[in-house]
N, CA and C atoms of all chains as a GROMACS GRO file, in nm:
protein
  600
    1MET      N    1   1.057   9.376  -8.825
    1MET     CA    2   1.156   9.280  -8.790
    1MET      C    3   1.074   9.179  -8.682
    2ILE      N    4   1.019   9.162  -8.614
    2ILE     CA    5   0.970   9.078  -8.493
    2ILE      C    6   0.856   8.974  -8.569
    3GLU      N    7   0.780   9.016  -8.694
    3GLU     CA    8   0.722   8.953  -8.743
    3GLU      C    9   0.762   8.822  -8.835
    4LEU      N   10   0.901   8.911  -8.901
    4LEU     CA   11   0.988   8.827  -8.986
    4LEU      C   12   1.057   8.689  -8.877
    5ILE      N   13   1.056   8.713  -8.735
    5ILE     CA   14   1.114   8.632  -8.660
    5ILE      C   15   1.020   8.492  -8.628
    6THR      N   16   0.910   8.575  -8.624
    6THR     CA   17   0.783   8.463  -8.550
    6THR      C   18   0.760   8.407  -8.670
    7GLY      N   19   0.745   8.454  -8.808
    7GLY     CA   20   0.728   8.377  -8.940
    7GLY      C   21   0.818   8.293  -8.950
    8ALA      N   22   0.938   8.318  -8.892
    8ALA     CA   23   1.065   8.202  -8.943
    8ALA      C   24   1.056   8.076  -8.865
    9ILE      N   25   1.039   8.117  -8.724
    9ILE     CA   26   0.992   8.012  -8.615
    9ILE      C   27   0.862   7.962  -8.703
   10TYR      N   28   0.724   7.992  -8.670
   10TYR     CA   29   0.625   7.930  -8.780
   10TYR      C   30   0.644   7.891  -8.869
   11GLU      N   31   0.689   7.873  -8.964
   11GLU     CA   32   0.743   7.801  -9.104
   11GLU      C   33   0.820   7.661  -9.051
   12ALA      N   34   0.934   7.692  -8.957
   12ALA     CA   35   1.032   7.586  -8.919
   12ALA      C   36   0.919   7.485  -8.820
   13LEU      N   37   0.836   7.497  -8.748
   13LEU     CA   38   0.816   7.418  -8.649
   13LEU      C   39   0.691   7.367  -8.698
   14PHE      N   40   0.578   7.440  -8.817
   14PHE     CA   41   0.443   7.368  -8.843
   14PHE      C   42   0.417   7.359  -8.966
   15GLU      N   43   0.499   7.429  -9.086
   15GLU     CA   44   0.503   7.414  -9.191
   15GLU      C   45   0.612   7.343  -9.256
   16VAL      N   46   0.761   7.342  -9.236
   16VAL     CA   47   0.838   7.258  -9.311
   16VAL      C   48   0.788   7.114  -9.279
   17PRO      N   49   0.792   7.017  -9.166
   17PRO     CA   50   0.764   6.926  -9.154
   17PRO      C   51   0.658   6.810  -9.218
   18GLY      N   52   0.564   6.909  -9.284
   18GLY     CA   53   0.438   6.864  -9.337
   18GLY      C   54   0.504   6.875  -9.468
   19ALA      N   55   0.590   6.983  -9.514
   19ALA     CA   56   0.588   6.987  -9.630
   19ALA      C   57   0.697   6.892  -9.680
   20LEU      N   58   0.820   6.842  -9.572
   20LEU     CA   59   0.898   6.769  -9.640
   20LEU      C   60   0.784   6.621  -9.657
   21VAL      N   61   0.736   6.598  -9.578
   21VAL     CA   62   0.645   6.448  -9.632
   21VAL      C   63   0.563   6.502  -9.764
   22ARG      N   64   0.465   6.585  -9.811
   22ARG     CA   65   0.436   6.615  -9.878
   22ARG      C   66   0.550   6.581 -10.014
   23TRP      N   67   0.673   6.621  -9.988
   23TRP     CA   68   0.739   6.660 -10.116
   23TRP      C   69   0.831   6.494 -10.136
   24ILE      N   70   0.800   6.434 -10.030
   24ILE     CA   71   0.851   6.269 -10.061
   24ILE      C   72   0.736   6.215 -10.121
   25PHE      N   73   0.636   6.237 -10.133
   25PHE     CA   74   0.540   6.170 -10.251
   25PHE      C   75   0.472   6.241 -10.293
   26THR      N   76   0.526   6.351 -10.351
   26THR     CA   77   0.464   6.379 -10.471
   26THR      C   78   0.576   6.399 -10.586
   27LYS      N   79   0.570   6.409 -10.697
   27LYS     CA   80   0.652   6.419 -10.859
   27LYS      C   81   0.654   6.546 -10.910
   28ASN      N   82   0.804   6.567 -10.944
   28ASN     CA   83   0.754   6.714 -11.019
   28ASN      C   84   0.704   6.832 -11.020
   29LYS      N   85   0.723   6.858 -10.884
   29LYS     CA   86   0.677   6.967 -10.719
   29LYS      C   87   0.796   7.038 -10.699
   30SER      N   88   0.835   7.167 -10.701
   30SER     CA   89   0.978   7.204 -10.591
   30SER      C   90   0.919   7.256 -10.478
   31PHE      N   91   0.977   7.173 -10.358
   31PHE     CA   92   0.967   7.227 -10.231
   31PHE      C   93   0.880   7.376 -10.224
   32TYR      N   94   0.990   7.451 -10.285
   32TYR     CA   95   0.930   7.579 -10.242
   32TYR      C   96   0.767   7.585 -10.296
   33LYS      N   97   0.701   7.520 -10.414
   33LYS     CA   98   0.581   7.570 -10.457
   33LYS      C   99   0.514   7.456 -10.295
   34LEU      N  100   0.560   7.350 -10.287
   34LEU     CA  101   0.460   7.287 -10.153
   34LEU      C  102   0.446   7.384 -10.049
   35LEU      N  103   0.546   7.444 -10.005
   35LEU     CA  104   0.535   7.544  -9.918
   35LEU      C  105   0.446   7.636  -9.911
   36LYS      N  106   0.393   7.725 -10.069
   36LYS     CA  107   0.291   7.804 -10.045
   36LYS      C  108   0.178   7.722 -10.113
   37GLU      N  109   0.166   7.650 -10.149
   37GLU     CA  110   0.028   7.612 -10.193
   37GLU      C  111  -0.029   7.524 -10.077
   38ASP      N  112  -0.180   7.519 -10.071
   38ASP     CA  113  -0.257   7.470  -9.955
   38ASP      C  114  -0.159   7.450  -9.791
   39SER      N  115  -0.156   7.546  -9.749
   39SER     CA  116  -0.059   7.543  -9.633
   39SER      C  117  -0.099   7.481  -9.515
   40ARG      N  118  -0.282   7.455  -9.517
   40ARG     CA  119  -0.320   7.374  -9.403
   40ARG      C  120  -0.309   7.267  -9.445
   41TRP      N  121  -0.270   7.198  -9.508
   41TRP     CA  122  -0.240   7.054  -9.506
   41TRP      C  123  -0.074   7.006  -9.492
   42ASN      N  124  -0.008   7.121  -9.505
   42ASN     CA  125   0.126   7.134  -9.417
   42ASN      C  126   0.116   7.101  -9.279
   43VAL      N  127   0.031   7.216  -9.224
   43VAL     CA  128  -0.024   7.247  -9.108
   43VAL      C  129  -0.057   7.085  -9.056
   44ILE      N  130  -0.161   6.995  -9.090
   44ILE     CA  131  -0.171   6.919  -9.043
   44ILE      C  132  -0.079   6.788  -9.052
   45LEU      N  133  -0.003   6.784  -9.151
   45LEU     CA  134   0.093   6.686  -9.145
   45LEU      C  135   0.175   6.701  -9.069
   46SER      N  136   0.230   6.804  -9.048
   46SER     CA  137   0.292   6.862  -8.944
   46SER      C  138   0.270   6.814  -8.819
   47LEU      N  139   0.172   6.873  -8.765
   47LEU     CA  140   0.093   6.788  -8.621
   47LEU      C  141   0.179   6.599  -8.618
   48LEU      N  142   0.089   6.560  -8.742
   48LEU     CA  143   0.154   6.388  -8.715
   48LEU      C  144   0.242   6.379  -8.730
   49VAL      N  145   0.352   6.456  -8.774
   49VAL     CA  146   0.505   6.447  -8.740
   49VAL      C  147   0.551   6.414  -8.647
   50ILE      N  148   0.510   6.611  -8.578
   50ILE     CA  149   0.622   6.595  -8.452
   50ILE      C  150   0.498   6.499  -8.345
   51PHE      N  151   0.431   6.456  -8.334
   51PHE     CA  152   0.344   6.340  -8.267
   51PHE      C  153   0.420   6.226  -8.272
   52ILE      N  154   0.414   6.166  -8.406
   52ILE     CA  155   0.485   6.060  -8.437
   52ILE      C  156   0.650   6.071  -8.340
   53LEU      N  157   0.683   6.195  -8.408
   53LEU     CA  158   0.861   6.140  -8.348
   53LEU      C  159   0.864   6.190  -8.199
   54GLY      N  160   0.779   6.270  -8.131
   54GLY     CA  161   0.787   6.293  -7.972
   54GLY      C  162   0.757   6.146  -7.901
   55ILE      N  163   0.659   6.029  -7.965
   55ILE     CA  164   0.631   5.972  -7.864
   55ILE      C  165   0.752   5.850  -7.881
   56PHE      N  166   0.796   5.842  -8.029
   56PHE     CA  167   0.918   5.765  -8.056
   56PHE      C  168   1.028   5.798  -8.000
   57ILE      N  169   1.058   5.941  -7.974
   57ILE     CA  170   1.152   5.999  -7.887
   57ILE      C  171   1.190   5.950  -7.766
   58TYR      N  172   1.036   5.994  -7.707
   58TYR     CA  173   1.044   5.962  -7.524
   58TYR      C  174   1.028   5.807  -7.532
   59ASN      N  175   1.009   5.751  -7.626
   59ASN     CA  176   0.999   5.575  -7.574
   59ASN      C  177   1.157   5.545  -7.555
   60THR      N  178   1.267   5.569  -7.657
   60THR     CA  179   1.370   5.570  -7.661
   60THR      C  180   1.445   5.664  -7.567
   61MET      N  181  -1.438   8.062  -8.818
   61MET     CA  182  -1.416   7.870  -8.807
   61MET      C  183  -1.520   7.808  -8.752
   62LYS      N  184  -1.610   7.694  -8.807
   62LYS     CA  185  -1.716   7.655  -8.713
   62LYS      C  186  -1.645   7.555  -8.618
   63VAL      N  187  -1.544   7.446  -8.668
   63VAL     CA  188  -1.511   7.385  -8.568
   63VAL      C  189  -1.467   7.428  -8.457
   64GLU      N  190  -1.376   7.518  -8.395
   64GLU     CA  191  -1.354   7.579  -8.337
   64GLU      C  192  -1.482   7.646  -8.266
   65ARG      N  193  -1.527   7.729  -8.327
   65ARG     CA  194  -1.667   7.742  -8.225
   65ARG      C  195  -1.745   7.636  -8.140
   66ILE      N  196  -1.745   7.559  -8.247
   66ILE     CA  197  -1.851   7.421  -8.138
   66ILE      C  198  -1.757   7.342  -8.032
   67ILE      N  199  -1.644   7.367  -8.036
   67ILE     CA  200  -1.573   7.300  -7.933
   67ILE      C  201  -1.532   7.389  -7.869
   68PHE      N  202  -1.550   7.508  -7.877
   68PHE     CA  203  -1.522   7.603  -7.770
   68PHE      C  204  -1.637   7.595  -7.688
   69ILE      N  205  -1.737   7.624  -7.731
   69ILE     CA  206  -1.850   7.632  -7.640
   69ILE      C  207  -1.894   7.490  -7.558
   70VAL      N  208  -1.858   7.405  -7.604
   70VAL     CA  209  -1.877   7.230  -7.568
   70VAL      C  210  -1.796   7.250  -7.439
   71SER      N  211  -1.670   7.294  -7.491
   71SER     CA  212  -1.544   7.274  -7.360
   71SER      C  213  -1.557   7.377  -7.236
   72ILE      N  214  -1.646   7.494  -7.288
   72ILE     CA  215  -1.695   7.593  -7.216
   72ILE      C  216  -1.813   7.502  -7.084
   73VAL      N  217  -1.899   7.448  -7.126
   73VAL     CA  218  -2.001   7.405  -7.077
   73VAL      C  219  -1.915   7.287  -6.950
   74LEU      N  220  -1.837   7.214  -7.032
   74LEU     CA  221  -1.806   7.083  -6.958
   74LEU      C  222  -1.727   7.152  -6.848
   75PHE      N  223  -1.621   7.300  -6.845
   75PHE     CA  224  -1.582   7.341  -6.755
   75PHE      C  225  -1.686   7.384  -6.618
   76LEU      N  226  -1.777   7.423  -6.676
   76LEU     CA  227  -1.883   7.453  -6.534
   76LEU      C  228  -1.930   7.337  -6.512
   77ILE      N  229  -1.995   7.219  -6.569
   77ILE     CA  230  -1.983   7.114  -6.497
   77ILE      C  231  -1.841   7.053  -6.380
   78LYS      N  232  -1.760   7.058  -6.484
   78LYS     CA  233  -1.639   7.015  -6.370
   78LYS      C  234  -1.644   7.091  -6.244
   79LEU      N  235  -1.657   7.218  -6.308
   79LEU     CA  236  -1.617   7.310  -6.153
   79LEU      C  237  -1.715   7.252  -6.025
   80ASN      N  238  -1.843   7.188  -6.056
   80ASN     CA  239  -1.928   7.139  -5.936
   80ASN      C  240  -1.948   6.994  -5.900
   81PHE      N  241  -1.946   6.898  -6.012
   81PHE     CA  242  -1.954   6.758  -6.022
   81PHE      C  243  -1.810   6.694  -6.062
   82THR      N  244  -1.780   6.590  -6.010
   82THR     CA  245  -1.610   6.479  -6.054
   82THR      C  246  -1.741   6.345  -6.085
   83GLY      N  247  -1.673   6.279  -6.189
   83GLY     CA  248  -1.690   6.158  -6.248
   83GLY      C  249  -1.609   6.090  -6.344
   84LYS      N  250  -1.654   5.980  -6.384
   84LYS     CA  251  -1.568   5.928  -6.474
   84LYS      C  252  -1.599   5.969  -6.581
   85ILE      N  253  -1.698   5.995  -6.643
   85ILE     CA  254  -1.716   6.010  -6.772
   85ILE      C  255  -1.701   6.164  -6.832
   86ILE      N  256  -1.747   6.266  -6.685
   86ILE     CA  257  -1.701   6.424  -6.666
   86ILE      C  258  -1.557   6.436  -6.682
   87ASN      N  259  -1.485   6.398  -6.631
   87ASN     CA  260  -1.350   6.384  -6.636
   87ASN      C  261  -1.268   6.336  -6.789
   88ASN      N  262  -1.307   6.222  -6.819
   88ASN     CA  263  -1.282   6.198  -6.966
   88ASN      C  264  -1.269   6.274  -7.094
   89LEU      N  265  -1.394   6.366  -7.081
   89LEU     CA  266  -1.455   6.430  -7.167
   89LEU      C  267  -1.425   6.575  -7.138
   90PHE      N  268  -1.401   6.596  -7.054
   90PHE     CA  269  -1.316   6.759  -6.985
   90PHE      C  270  -1.167   6.706  -7.061
   91VAL      N  271  -1.104   6.653  -7.041
   91VAL     CA  272  -0.956   6.636  -7.096
   91VAL      C  273  -0.924   6.618  -7.194
   92ILE      N  274  -1.030   6.507  -7.273
   92ILE     CA  275  -1.040   6.498  -7.437
   92ILE      C  276  -1.084   6.616  -7.481
   93TYR      N  277  -1.156   6.717  -7.460
   93TYR     CA  278  -1.210   6.836  -7.535
   93TYR      C  279  -1.125   6.929  -7.505
   94PHE      N  280  -1.049   6.948  -7.396
   94PHE     CA  281  -0.972   7.074  -7.347
   94PHE      C  282  -0.829   7.054  -7.449
   95SER      N  283  -0.839   6.906  -7.446
   95SER     CA  284  -0.685   6.894  -7.532
   95SER      C  285  -0.679   6.914  -7.680
   96ILE      N  286  -0.783   6.880  -7.730
   96ILE     CA  287  -0.817   6.904  -7.864
   96ILE      C  288  -0.790   7.048  -7.881
   97LEU      N  289  -0.864   7.134  -7.791
   97LEU     CA  290  -0.913   7.248  -7.789
   97LEU      C  291  -0.764   7.338  -7.826
   98SER      N  292  -0.683   7.293  -7.736
   98SER     CA  293  -0.504   7.327  -7.723
   98SER      C  294  -0.412   7.299  -7.813
   99LEU      N  295  -0.466   7.180  -7.925
   99LEU     CA  296  -0.402   7.164  -7.994
   99LEU      C  297  -0.439   7.231  -8.141
  100ILE      N  298  -0.578   7.254  -8.117
  100ILE     CA  299  -0.639   7.333  -8.271
  100ILE      C  300  -0.549   7.499  -8.244
  101TYR      N  301  -0.555   7.564  -8.151
  101TYR     CA  302  -0.508   7.665  -8.067
  101TYR      C  303  -0.332   7.693  -8.126
  102LEU      N  304  -0.265   7.601  -8.099
  102LEU     CA  305  -0.169   7.568  -8.110
  102LEU      C  306  -0.112   7.578  -8.269
  103PHE      N  307  -0.213   7.475  -8.305
  103PHE     CA  308  -0.157   7.419  -8.514
  103PHE      C  309  -0.180   7.574  -8.542
  104GLY      N  310  -0.322   7.570  -8.529
  104GLY     CA  311  -0.426   7.601  -8.616
  104GLY      C  312  -0.441   7.775  -8.604
  105SER      N  313  -0.411   7.872  -8.520
  105SER     CA  314  -0.424   7.985  -8.487
  105SER      C  315  -0.415   8.080  -8.651
  106ASN      N  316  -0.324   8.057  -8.696
  106ASN     CA  317  -0.312   8.146  -8.827
  106ASN      C  318  -0.426   8.155  -8.914
  107PHE      N  319  -0.497   8.019  -8.895
  107PHE     CA  320  -0.614   7.938  -8.972
  107PHE      C  321  -0.763   8.077  -8.917
  108ILE      N  322  -0.758   8.044  -8.792
  108ILE     CA  323  -0.857   8.026  -8.710
  108ILE      C  324  -0.909   8.200  -8.690
  109LEU      N  325  -0.765   8.280  -8.637
  109LEU     CA  326  -0.768   8.409  -8.576
  109LEU      C  327  -0.792   8.512  -8.725
  110ARG      N  328  -0.749   8.472  -8.849
  110ARG     CA  329  -0.765   8.587  -8.912
  110ARG      C  330  -0.900   8.631  -8.962
  111VAL      N  331  -0.898   8.762  -9.010
  111VAL     CA  332  -1.005   8.816  -9.056
  111VAL      C  333  -1.062   8.842  -9.198
  112LYS      N  334  -1.113   8.764  -9.267
  112LYS     CA  335  -1.095   8.768  -9.440
  112LYS      C  336  -0.983   8.766  -9.444
  113LYS      N  337  -0.913   8.893  -9.525
  113LYS     CA  338  -0.776   8.808  -9.558
  113LYS      C  339  -0.660   8.892  -9.485
  114TYR      N  340  -0.723   8.953  -9.362
  114TYR     CA  341  -0.566   9.039  -9.311
  114TYR      C  342  -0.538   8.953  -9.204
  115ASN      N  343  -0.423   8.893  -9.151
  115ASN     CA  344  -0.339   8.844  -9.057
  115ASN      C  345  -0.223   8.922  -8.984
  116ASN      N  346  -0.204   8.908  -8.866
  116ASN     CA  347  -0.057   8.904  -8.815
  116ASN      C  348   0.010   8.832  -8.766
  117ILE      N  349   0.103   8.753  -8.847
  117ILE     CA  350   0.162   8.655  -8.808
  117ILE      C  351   0.205   8.645  -8.614
  118PHE      N  352   0.242   8.756  -8.591
  118PHE     CA  353   0.300   8.717  -8.468
  118PHE      C  354   0.184   8.763  -8.372
  119PHE      N  355   0.073   8.822  -8.392
  119PHE     CA  356  -0.001   8.851  -8.298
  119PHE      C  357  -0.088   8.697  -8.328
  120SER      N  358  -0.142   8.669  -8.402
  120SER     CA  359  -0.149   8.494  -8.426
  120SER      C  360  -0.105   8.346  -8.361
  121THR      N  361   0.044   8.394  -8.403
  121THR     CA  362   0.092   8.244  -8.337
  121THR      C  363   0.133   8.285  -8.164
  122LEU      N  364   0.141   8.425  -8.164
  122LEU     CA  365   0.190   8.413  -7.990
  122LEU      C  366   0.055   8.381  -7.917
  123ALA      N  367  -0.037   8.469  -7.978
  123ALA     CA  368  -0.175   8.435  -7.908
  123ALA      C  369  -0.219   8.277  -7.914
  124GLY      N  370  -0.204   8.163  -8.008
  124GLY     CA  371  -0.246   8.023  -8.028
  124GLY      C  372  -0.172   7.966  -7.923
  125MET      N  373  -0.026   7.992  -7.912
  125MET     CA  374   0.067   7.936  -7.802
  125MET      C  375   0.013   7.961  -7.638
  126ILE      N  376   0.004   8.104  -7.672
  126ILE     CA  377  -0.053   8.148  -7.464
  126ILE      C  378  -0.210   8.080  -7.445
  127TYR      N  379  -0.275   8.068  -7.575
  127TYR     CA  380  -0.435   8.008  -7.508
  127TYR      C  381  -0.376   7.829  -7.489
  128SER      N  382  -0.286   7.776  -7.559
  128SER     CA  383  -0.288   7.633  -7.557
  128SER      C  384  -0.196   7.608  -7.380
  129ILE      N  385  -0.143   7.700  -7.337
  129ILE     CA  386  -0.065   7.680  -7.226
  129ILE      C  387  -0.168   7.677  -7.128
  130VAL      N  388  -0.292   7.818  -7.144
  130VAL     CA  389  -0.378   7.821  -7.046
  130VAL      C  390  -0.467   7.694  -7.054
  131LEU      N  391  -0.490   7.674  -7.135
  131LEU     CA  392  -0.608   7.512  -7.138
  131LEU      C  393  -0.523   7.437  -7.075
  132ILE      N  394  -0.402   7.409  -7.089
  132ILE     CA  395  -0.333   7.308  -7.020
  132ILE      C  396  -0.324   7.306  -6.891
  133GLY      N  397  -0.342   7.443  -6.846
  133GLY     CA  398  -0.340   7.501  -6.728
  133GLY      C  399  -0.452   7.410  -6.654
  134THR      N  400  -0.565   7.455  -6.719
  134THR     CA  401  -0.696   7.409  -6.616
  134THR      C  402  -0.699   7.287  -6.639
  135ILE      N  403  -0.668   7.196  -6.711
  135ILE     CA  404  -0.683   7.052  -6.709
  135ILE      C  405  -0.621   7.024  -6.572
  136PHE      N  406  -0.468   7.073  -6.593
  136PHE     CA  407  -0.394   7.009  -6.461
  136PHE      C  408  -0.455   7.082  -6.332
  137LYS      N  409  -0.478   7.182  -6.302
  137LYS     CA  410  -0.569   7.235  -6.192
  137LYS      C  411  -0.685   7.160  -6.134
  138LEU      N  412  -0.743   7.165  -6.237
  138LEU     CA  413  -0.908   7.086  -6.225
  138LEU      C  414  -0.891   6.930  -6.200
  139MET      N  415  -0.822   6.874  -6.266
  139MET     CA  416  -0.792   6.714  -6.253
  139MET      C  417  -0.710   6.706  -6.085
  140ASN      N  418  -0.629   6.846  -6.078
  140ASN     CA  419  -0.516   6.834  -5.927
  140ASN      C  420  -0.414   6.703  -5.979
  141TRP      N  421  -0.358   6.755  -6.072
  141TRP     CA  422  -0.232   6.674  -6.111
  141TRP      C  423  -0.104   6.794  -6.081
  142ASP      N  424   0.005   6.690  -6.081
  142ASP     CA  425   0.129   6.773  -6.026
  142ASP      C  426   0.158   6.921  -6.114
  143ASN      N  427   0.228   6.990  -6.008
  143ASN     CA  428   0.263   7.089  -6.114
  143ASN      C  429   0.182   7.188  -6.146
  144PHE      N  430   0.078   7.214  -6.158
  144PHE     CA  431  -0.038   7.294  -6.215
  144PHE      C  432  -0.021   7.441  -6.191
  145SER      N  433   0.064   7.463  -6.115
  145SER     CA  434   0.134   7.632  -6.090
  145SER      C  435   0.192   7.665  -6.221
  146ILE      N  436   0.270   7.588  -6.246
  146ILE     CA  437   0.382   7.654  -6.363
  146ILE      C  438   0.301   7.695  -6.449
  147TYR      N  439   0.203   7.593  -6.524
  147TYR     CA  440   0.118   7.615  -6.665
  147TYR      C  441   0.025   7.788  -6.592
  148THR      N  442  -0.045   7.762  -6.471
  148THR     CA  443  -0.156   7.881  -6.460
  148THR      C  444  -0.108   8.005  -6.418
  149LYS      N  445   0.068   7.997  -6.354
  149LYS     CA  446   0.082   8.120  -6.344
  149LYS      C  447   0.153   8.218  -6.459
  150THR      N  448   0.267   8.120  -6.568
  150THR     CA  449   0.275   8.165  -6.720
  150THR      C  450   0.141   8.200  -6.782
  151GLY      N  451   0.056   8.094  -6.788
  151GLY     CA  452  -0.027   8.152  -6.876
  151GLY      C  453  -0.093   8.265  -6.883
  152SER      N  454  -0.183   8.296  -6.708
  152SER     CA  455  -0.201   8.421  -6.670
  152SER      C  456  -0.123   8.547  -6.696
  153PHE      N  457  -0.004   8.550  -6.656
  153PHE     CA  458   0.115   8.651  -6.657
  153PHE      C  459   0.134   8.704  -6.832
  154LEU      N  460   0.123   8.578  -6.922
  154LEU     CA  461   0.150   8.614  -7.078
  154LEU      C  462  -0.008   8.640  -7.119
  155ASN      N  463  -0.083   8.607  -7.069
  155ASN     CA  464  -0.259   8.639  -7.131
  155ASN      C  465  -0.267   8.806  -7.088
  156LEU      N  466  -0.213   8.852  -6.978
  156LEU     CA  467  -0.216   8.969  -6.919
  156LEU      C  468  -0.159   9.046  -7.031
  157ILE      N  469  -0.055   9.044  -7.037
  157ILE     CA  470   0.053   9.126  -7.127
  157ILE      C  471  -0.023   9.099  -7.292
  158LEU      N  472  -0.039   8.990  -7.353
  158LEU     CA  473  -0.109   9.005  -7.460
  158LEU      C  474  -0.242   9.120  -7.461
  159LEU      N  475  -0.320   9.073  -7.368
  159LEU     CA  476  -0.428   9.167  -7.376
  159LEU      C  477  -0.427   9.311  -7.349
  160LEU      N  478  -0.309   9.367  -7.253
  160LEU     CA  479  -0.258   9.516  -7.280
  160LEU      C  480  -0.223   9.540  -7.416
  161MET      N  481  -0.153   9.465  -7.486
  161MET     CA  482  -0.088   9.489  -7.625
  161MET      C  483  -0.193   9.505  -7.724
  162LEU      N  484  -0.301   9.413  -7.688
  162LEU     CA  485  -0.408   9.430  -7.821
  162LEU      C  486  -0.499   9.515  -7.782
  163ILE      N  487  -0.541   9.579  -7.646
  163ILE     CA  488  -0.612   9.710  -7.664
  163ILE      C  489  -0.531   9.809  -7.697
  164ILE      N  490  -0.415   9.789  -7.727
  164ILE     CA  491  -0.353   9.960  -7.755
  164ILE      C  492  -0.340   9.943  -7.893
  165PHE      N  493  -0.314   9.837  -7.972
  165PHE     CA  494  -0.326   9.803  -8.100
  165PHE      C  495  -0.475   9.835  -8.154
  166TYR      N  496  -0.581   9.789  -8.083
  166TYR     CA  497  -0.752   9.778  -8.123
  166TYR      C  498  -0.783   9.934  -8.133
  167TYR      N  499  -0.685  10.052  -8.027
  167TYR     CA  500  -0.739  10.178  -8.054
  167TYR      C  501  -0.652  10.259  -8.150
  168LYS      N  502  -0.562  10.180  -8.190
  168LYS     CA  503  -0.478  10.264  -8.285
  168LYS      C  504  -0.512  10.203  -8.468
  169ASN      N  505  -0.580  10.119  -8.449
  169ASN     CA  506  -0.591  10.072  -8.615
  169ASN      C  507  -0.722  10.104  -8.634
  170GLU      N  508  -0.748  10.075  -8.769
  170GLU     CA  509  -0.869  10.134  -8.785
  170GLU      C  510  -0.894   9.997  -8.928
  171GLY      N  511  -1.114   9.969  -8.925
  171GLY     CA  512  -1.124   9.896  -9.029
  171GLY      C  513  -1.091   9.750  -9.027
  172GLU      N  514  -1.029   9.676  -9.121
  172GLU     CA  515  -1.017   9.560  -9.133
  172GLU      C  516  -0.933   9.471  -8.997
  173LYS      N  517  -0.817   9.582  -8.982
  173LYS     CA  518  -0.687   9.562  -8.860
  173LYS      C  519  -0.776   9.592  -8.725
  174LYS      N  520  -0.902   9.668  -8.677
  174LYS     CA  521  -0.980   9.668  -8.541
  174LYS      C  522  -1.021   9.532  -8.524
  175GLU      N  523  -1.098   9.512  -8.647
  175GLU     CA  524  -1.180   9.332  -8.644
  175GLU      C  525  -1.122   9.271  -8.628
  176TYR      N  526  -1.024   9.266  -8.642
  176TYR     CA  527  -0.871   9.162  -8.606
  176TYR      C  528  -0.859   9.091  -8.530
  177TYR      N  529  -0.814   9.290  -8.433
  177TYR     CA  530  -0.782   9.254  -8.314
  177TYR      C  531  -0.907   9.257  -8.183
  178LYS      N  532  -0.989   9.274  -8.262
  178LYS     CA  533  -1.152   9.251  -8.168
  178LYS      C  534  -1.159   9.096  -8.102
  179SER      N  535  -1.157   9.031  -8.286
  179SER     CA  536  -1.163   8.890  -8.201
  179SER      C  537  -1.020   8.836  -8.162
  180ILE      N  538  -0.915   8.870  -8.151
  180ILE     CA  539  -0.862   8.811  -8.041
  180ILE      C  540  -0.902   8.877  -7.899
  181ILE      N  541  -0.937   8.950  -7.900
  181ILE     CA  542  -0.952   9.019  -7.752
  181ILE      C  543  -1.048   8.937  -7.695
  182LYS      N  544  -1.146   8.909  -7.802
  182LYS     CA  545  -1.344   8.840  -7.748
  182LYS      C  546  -1.204   8.717  -7.636
  183ARG      N  547  -1.179   8.629  -7.732
  183ARG     CA  548  -1.122   8.538  -7.642
  183ARG      C  549  -1.002   8.519  -7.586
  184SER      N  550  -0.928   8.604  -7.584
  184SER     CA  551  -0.821   8.644  -7.483
  184SER      C  552  -0.900   8.691  -7.321
  185SER      N  553  -1.024   8.784  -7.330
  185SER     CA  554  -1.106   8.810  -7.203
  185SER      C  555  -1.166   8.693  -7.169
  186ILE      N  556  -1.237   8.596  -7.268
  186ILE     CA  557  -1.285   8.483  -7.215
  186ILE      C  558  -1.205   8.398  -7.140
  187PHE      N  559  -1.057   8.363  -7.187
  187PHE     CA  560  -0.948   8.303  -7.094
  187PHE      C  561  -0.931   8.380  -6.979
  188MET      N  562  -0.891   8.499  -6.940
  188MET     CA  563  -0.882   8.576  -6.839
  188MET      C  564  -0.976   8.516  -6.744
  189ALA      N  565  -1.120   8.528  -6.746
  189ALA     CA  566  -1.189   8.560  -6.664
  189ALA      C  567  -1.171   8.371  -6.629
  190LEU      N  568  -1.173   8.279  -6.717
  190LEU     CA  569  -1.182   8.143  -6.673
  190LEU      C  570  -1.050   8.082  -6.559
  191LEU      N  571  -0.948   8.208  -6.585
  191LEU     CA  572  -0.784   8.170  -6.519
  191LEU      C  573  -0.855   8.278  -6.393
  192ILE      N  574  -0.938   8.363  -6.361
  192ILE     CA  575  -0.977   8.458  -6.244
  192ILE      C  576  -1.070   8.306  -6.150
  193ILE      N  577  -1.142   8.252  -6.260
  193ILE     CA  578  -1.257   8.169  -6.194
  193ILE      C  579  -1.137   8.029  -6.112
  194LEU      N  580  -1.050   8.024  -6.222
  194LEU     CA  581  -0.918   7.905  -6.144
  194LEU      C  582  -0.856   7.931  -5.998
  195PHE      N  583  -0.845   8.055  -6.016
  195PHE     CA  584  -0.760   8.095  -5.929
  195PHE      C  585  -0.849   8.089  -5.753
  196PHE      N  586  -0.979   8.087  -5.748
  196PHE     CA  587  -1.041   8.140  -5.643
  196PHE      C  588  -1.110   7.936  -5.643
  197TYR      N  589  -1.061   7.881  -5.707
  197TYR     CA  590  -1.094   7.654  -5.722
  197TYR      C  591  -1.001   7.647  -5.637
  198LYS      N  592  -1.083   7.546  -5.525
  198LYS     CA  593  -1.018   7.474  -5.458
  198LYS      C  594  -1.055   7.300  -5.493
  199TYR      N  595  -0.953   7.210  -5.534
  199TYR     CA  596  -0.965   7.088  -5.523
  199TYR      C  597  -1.034   6.992  -5.378
  200ARG      N  598  -1.128   6.949  -5.373
  200ARG     CA  599  -1.182   6.860  -5.234
  200ARG      C  600  -1.156   6.711  -5.284
   0.00000   0.00000   0.00000
C-alpha cells in the first residue's frame, strides 16, 4: 500500500512532466508507452520542466 | 553509478576544506557541488540506489528526498545563510528514523534485498556523521 502511494507521487512529480514533453514531440506513440520506455529521459526532462516553470512562477 | 560517486567524493573533500578555510573559490565550488549532488539525489535516487534489478520505490524516493534536505542544510549552515536550523533539524530527525527503519529491514531480509538496504545504510550513515560534525560547528 505504502509503495503504491509513493510510486504515484514519484510518477506524478518526476515522470509525467517529462513524458508530456516527449509526447508532444513524438508521433505515433501512446502516452502509456512513453511512460514505461526510457524512464531516465522522463526524469531528466521533468527536472528541466520543473526548473523552468518554477523560475517563471517565481518571477510572476 | 559512477557520476554520483565522483561528485560525492569531490563534495566531501570540499566540505572538509570549507570547515577550515573560507574564500571566494572554495565557497563557489562548495555551493555548486553540493547543490548538484542534492539535485541528483532528489531526481535520480531510483536509478542510483537500485542494486542489479531490485528496487524498493518507497525507500529510494524517501532516501533521495531526505538526502537533498540534509545537503541543502549543510550548505546553509556552512555559508551562514538565514534559517539553516530548519533544514538541519528536519534532515537529522528524518535521517535518524530512516536509518533505524533500514537497520530493521537489513536484518530481516536476505540476498539481493540485503545488499540494497546495505547500500542505503552506507550513504545514510555518512550523512549522519556529516550532520554530527555540523552540530559542533560554529561560524567565525
